[in-house]
C-alpha positions as CSV (number, residue, x, y, z in Angstrom):
1,M,-7.4,-13.8,-1.7
2,A,-4.4,-13.0,0.4
3,K,-3.7,-9.4,1.3
4,I,0.0,-8.1,0.9
5,L,1.2,-5.0,2.6
6,L,3.8,-3.3,0.2
7,V,6.1,-1.0,2.0
8,E,7.8,1.0,-0.7
9,D,8.8,4.4,-1.0
10,N,9.9,4.5,-4.7
11,E,6.6,5.1,-6.6
12,M,7.8,3.5,-9.8
13,N,8.8,0.2,-7.9
14,R,5.5,0.3,-6.0
15,D,3.4,0.6,-9.0
16,S,5.2,-2.1,-11.1
17,L,5.2,-4.7,-7.9
18,S,1.7,-4.0,-7.1
19,R,0.6,-4.5,-10.6
20,L,2.2,-7.9,-10.9
21,L,1.0,-9.1,-7.5
22,A,-2.7,-7.7,-8.3
23,R,-2.5,-9.8,-11.6
24,R,-1.7,-13.0,-9.5
25,G,-4.8,-12.3,-7.5
26,Y,-3.3,-10.8,-4.4
27,E,-5.0,-7.8,-2.8
28,V,-2.1,-4.9,-2.3
29,V,-2.3,-2.2,0.2
30,F,0.5,0.4,0.6
31,A,2.8,2.0,2.9
32,E,5.4,4.7,1.8
33,D,7.5,4.9,4.8
34,G,8.3,2.8,8.2
35,E,5.7,4.6,10.3
36,E,2.8,4.1,8.0
37,A,3.9,0.5,7.5
38,V,3.6,-0.2,11.3
39,A,0.2,1.6,11.3
40,L,-1.2,-0.2,8.3
41,A,0.0,-3.4,9.3
42,L,-2.0,-3.1,12.6
43,A,-5.0,-1.7,11.0
44,A,-5.3,-3.8,7.6
45,S,-4.1,-7.2,9.1
46,P,-2.2,-8.5,6.1
47,D,-1.3,-12.0,5.4
48,L,2.3,-10.8,4.4
49,V,4.4,-7.8,4.4
50,L,7.1,-6.8,1.6
51,M,9.2,-4.4,3.6
52,D,11.7,-2.0,1.8
53,I,14.7,-1.5,4.0
54,S,15.6,1.9,3.0
55,L,12.6,4.1,3.8
56,P,12.1,7.5,5.2
57,K,11.0,8.4,8.9
58,L,11.6,4.7,10.0
59,D,13.6,2.4,8.2
60,G,12.5,-1.2,7.5
61,Y,14.6,-2.7,10.1
62,E,13.0,-0.8,12.7
63,A,9.7,-1.0,11.5
64,T,9.9,-4.7,11.3
65,R,11.3,-4.7,15.1
66,R,8.1,-2.5,16.0
67,L,5.9,-5.2,14.3
68,R,7.4,-8.0,16.1
69,A,7.1,-6.4,19.5
70,R,3.3,-6.8,18.8
71,P,1.6,-10.1,19.7
72,E,-0.6,-10.1,16.5
73,C,2.4,-9.4,14.5
74,R,4.9,-12.0,15.8
75,T,4.2,-14.8,13.1
76,L,3.3,-12.4,10.2
77,P,5.7,-13.3,7.3
78,I,7.9,-10.2,6.4
79,I,10.1,-10.4,3.5
80,A,13.0,-7.9,3.5
81,L,13.1,-5.9,0.0
82,T,16.5,-4.1,-0.5
83,A,19.1,-2.9,-3.1
84,H,21.9,-4.0,-0.6
85,A,22.6,-7.6,-1.4
86,M,25.5,-8.4,0.9
87,T,25.3,-11.3,3.1
88,S,25.7,-8.9,6.0
89,D,22.5,-7.2,4.8
90,R,20.4,-10.2,4.8
91,E,21.8,-11.5,8.3
92,K,20.8,-7.7,9.5
93,A,17.3,-8.2,7.9
94,L,16.9,-11.6,9.6
95,E,18.1,-10.3,12.8
96,A,15.7,-7.6,12.8
97,G,12.8,-10.2,12.4
98,C,12.3,-10.4,8.7
99,T,11.2,-13.9,7.6
100,D,13.1,-13.8,4.5
101,F,15.0,-11.5,2.1
102,E,14.9,-10.5,-1.4
103,S,17.4,-8.2,-3.3
104,K,16.5,-5.7,-5.7
105,P,16.0,-5.5,-8.7
106,V,13.4,-8.0,-7.8
107,E,13.2,-11.1,-9.6
108,F,9.5,-11.5,-9.5
109,A,9.4,-15.3,-10.4
110,R,11.7,-15.9,-7.4
111,L,9.8,-13.3,-5.1
112,L,6.4,-15.0,-6.1
113,G,7.9,-18.4,-4.9
114,K,9.0,-16.7,-1.5
115,I,5.4,-15.3,-1.2
116,Q,3.6,-18.5,-1.9
117,K,6.0,-20.4,0.5
118,H,5.3,-18.1,3.2
119,L,1.5,-18.0,2.7
120,G,1.6,-21.7,2.8
């Protein structure tokens, strides 16, 4: 069973997405802000990260940069989740080190396809 770190500060989004992922057989761990995301990614060794971009304390861009600076996280798949759906937002997420990008509201079937692709 693959472990997914879901980084999301909105409780309703976190709850609905985690339930959908759990039904698909994924183990889900949570972080509510960027600092917690970095710490938990290092401690819990997830197989993939779903990274909200607009987070308290440390935004998703900076959290991703900090993870990419760690040797153990350089190849960790990180999918950015954001309500900002402009091409420039996608480019900014990829420049920060995200592997992929999904706009909110999340279309679960499409996100699931991306998760499966990156988990191989």
